[in-house]
C-alpha positions as CSV (number, residue, x, y, z in Angstrom):
1,M,16.1,11.4,-20.3
2,S,15.1,8.7,-22.5
3,T,11.5,7.0,-21.9
4,M,11.0,3.1,-21.4
5,S,9.1,1.1,-23.6
6,R,6.7,-0.9,-21.2
7,V,7.3,1.3,-18.0
8,P,6.3,5.1,-18.4
9,D,8.7,7.5,-18.0
10,W,10.7,8.6,-14.6
11,K,8.4,11.8,-14.2
12,A,5.1,10.7,-15.8
13,D,2.5,9.5,-13.2
14,Q,0.2,7.4,-15.6
15,K,-1.3,4.0,-14.9
16,M,-0.4,0.8,-16.8
17,D,-3.3,0.0,-19.2
18,R,-5.3,-3.3,-18.1
19,A,-5.6,-4.5,-21.4
20,R,-1.9,-3.7,-22.6
21,A,-0.5,-5.3,-19.1
22,F,-2.9,-8.4,-19.8
23,Y,-2.0,-9.3,-23.6
24,E,1.2,-7.7,-24.2
25,P,4.0,-10.6,-23.8
26,M,6.4,-10.8,-21.3
27,S,9.3,-11.2,-24.0
28,I,8.9,-7.7,-25.0
29,G,10.8,-6.5,-22.2
30,Y,14.0,-8.8,-22.8
31,H,16.8,-7.0,-24.2
32,P,20.5,-6.9,-23.3
33,G,20.7,-3.1,-23.2
34,W,19.8,-0.9,-20.0
35,K,16.3,0.3,-20.4
36,C,16.9,3.9,-19.4
37,A,20.2,4.1,-21.4
38,D,18.6,4.0,-24.9
39,R,18.8,0.1,-24.9
40,E,22.7,0.4,-25.2
41,S,24.8,-2.2,-23.2
42,K,27.7,0.6,-22.3
43,L,26.6,3.2,-19.8
44,D,29.4,5.8,-20.7
45,R,28.1,9.4,-20.7
46,K,24.7,8.3,-19.9
47,F,22.2,9.4,-17.3
48,V,21.5,6.8,-14.8
49,P,19.1,7.6,-12.1
50,K,19.6,6.8,-8.4
51,I,18.1,3.7,-7.4
52,S,15.9,5.5,-4.9
53,D,14.6,7.4,-7.7
54,A,13.9,4.5,-9.9
55,L,12.3,2.5,-7.0
56,A,10.2,5.5,-6.3
57,A,9.0,6.0,-9.8
58,K,8.1,2.4,-10.7
59,T,4.7,1.7,-12.0
60,L,2.5,-0.1,-9.4
61,I,-0.2,-2.5,-10.6
62,E,-2.7,-2.9,-7.6
63,H,-3.4,-6.5,-8.3
64,P,-2.3,-9.1,-10.9
65,V,-4.3,-8.7,-14.0
66,R,-6.6,-11.6,-14.2
67,P,-10.0,-12.2,-16.1
68,Q,-12.9,-10.8,-14.3
69,I,-15.3,-13.3,-13.2
70,K,-18.9,-12.6,-11.8
71,M,-19.3,-14.9,-8.9
72,E,-23.2,-14.4,-8.9
73,N,-23.3,-16.7,-11.9
74,Y,-21.8,-19.5,-9.9
75,K,-23.7,-20.2,-7.0
76,T,-22.2,-23.5,-6.3
77,L,-18.7,-22.5,-6.5
78,R,-19.8,-19.6,-3.9
79,Q,-21.2,-21.9,-1.7
80,V,-18.1,-24.1,-1.7
81,E,-16.0,-21.0,-0.9
82,E,-18.2,-20.0,1.9
83,E,-18.2,-23.6,3.4
84,K,-14.4,-23.4,3.5
85,K,-14.3,-20.1,5.2
86,S,-16.7,-21.4,7.9
87,R,-14.3,-24.1,8.6
88,E,-11.4,-21.9,9.3
89,A,-10.2,-21.8,12.8
90,E,-8.6,-18.8,14.5
91,A,-4.9,-18.6,13.6
92,V,-2.0,-20.1,15.7
93,L,1.1,-18.1,16.0
94,S,3.4,-21.1,15.8
95,A,1.7,-22.3,12.5
96,H,2.4,-21.6,9.1
97,C,-1.0,-21.8,7.6
98,L,-4.5,-21.5,9.1
99,P,-6.0,-24.5,10.8
100,T,-9.2,-26.0,10.3
101,K,-12.2,-26.8,12.8
102,F,-12.6,-30.7,13.1
103,P,-15.5,-31.6,10.8
104,V,-17.3,-33.9,13.4
105,D,-18.8,-33.5,16.9
106,A,-18.0,-36.2,19.1
107,E,-22.0,-37.0,19.8
108,K,-22.5,-37.3,16.2
109,I,-19.8,-40.2,15.5
110,R,-21.5,-43.8,15.5
111,Y,-19.4,-46.7,14.4
112,P,-21.1,-49.3,12.6
113,Q,-21.5,-52.8,13.9
114,S,-19.1,-55.6,13.0
115,Q,-20.5,-58.2,10.6
116,K,-18.1,-61.0,11.5
117,R,-19.7,-64.4,12.5
118,G,-18.7,-64.7,16.4
119,Q,-17.2,-61.4,16.8
120,D,-18.8,-61.1,20.2
121,N,-17.1,-64.4,21.4
122,P,-14.3,-63.4,24.1
123,L,-12.1,-66.2,22.7
124,Y,-11.5,-64.5,19.6
125,A,-11.4,-61.0,20.8
126,T,-8.8,-58.9,19.0
127,A,-7.2,-55.3,19.9
128,A,-9.0,-54.1,16.6
129,Q,-12.4,-54.8,18.0
130,V,-11.8,-52.6,21.2
131,I,-10.9,-49.6,19.0
132,G,-14.4,-48.9,17.8
133,S,-16.3,-50.5,20.4
134,E,-17.5,-47.1,22.2
135,V,-18.0,-43.8,21.0
136,P,-15.3,-41.2,21.6
137,A,-15.6,-38.5,24.3
138,P,-15.5,-34.8,23.4
139,H,-12.1,-34.4,24.7
140,Q,-10.8,-37.1,22.8
141,L,-11.2,-35.3,19.4
142,P,-9.2,-32.4,18.3
143,E,-10.8,-28.8,18.1
144,R,-8.6,-27.9,15.0
145,Y,-6.2,-29.6,12.9
146,F,-3.8,-28.8,9.9
147,P,-5.3,-30.9,6.9
148,K,-2.9,-31.6,4.3
149,N,-4.1,-30.7,0.9
150,C,-2.5,-30.5,-2.6
151,D,-3.3,-26.9,-3.4
152,Y,0.1,-26.0,-3.5
153,S,1.2,-28.6,-5.8
154,K,-1.9,-28.1,-7.8
155,S,-0.9,-24.4,-8.5
156,Y,1.9,-25.5,-10.6
157,T,0.7,-24.5,-14.3
158,D,3.6,-26.5,-16.0
159,S,2.3,-29.6,-17.5
160,R,5.7,-31.2,-18.2
161,P,6.3,-34.4,-15.9
162,R,8.8,-33.7,-13.1
163,F,11.3,-36.3,-12.8
164,T,12.5,-36.2,-9.2
165,G,14.3,-38.8,-7.2
166,L,17.6,-40.7,-7.0
167,V,19.1,-41.3,-10.3
168,T,21.2,-44.4,-10.2
169,K,22.3,-44.8,-13.8
170,P,26.1,-43.9,-14.8
171,T,26.6,-40.6,-16.5
172,L,28.0,-41.9,-19.8
173,S,30.3,-39.4,-21.7
174,R,29.7,-38.6,-25.5
175,A,33.4,-38.0,-26.0
176,H,35.3,-40.9,-24.5
177,R,34.7,-43.9,-22.4
178,D,37.5,-42.8,-19.8
179,L,35.2,-39.8,-18.9
180,D,32.3,-41.9,-17.8
181,E,31.1,-41.2,-14.3
182,Y,29.9,-44.4,-12.4
183,Y,29.3,-42.6,-9.1
């Protein structure tokens, strides 16, 4: 039975080296040949393990290899994380993400007075003046909400601009004018 370059051999129970897993390029594993068949493309008369044996013997790395950061050096960042955790509400079965407690209590909300001249004149009253005229009651504010932040889209590490949307220009052929697509 042959051994693999990145993954330990089928019977070995050794752990992956943390430094090698972090610094070894992923391209080292790219090869057209099959790894357990001496890097050959044809598997004639070669030992091929059963898939259950291969899955049972694969190397498990407990967590992704990341730089280790001591959080006691970053007090402000730790306070921000603790504040985020304190705002989390209890999970809802029908929701795909964790809800957040509404940040303000009803009794703490105060609306500023309008600075417009003649705003208290009933002849010139508008619906917009009625909206903030009284403080909301506790039952009028939500207990929890699902804020939309951009954490998912900020997690992309690709700095290339992504061109999305409707493309309306025709696809012109490099070979002949009759092959142009105008639809």
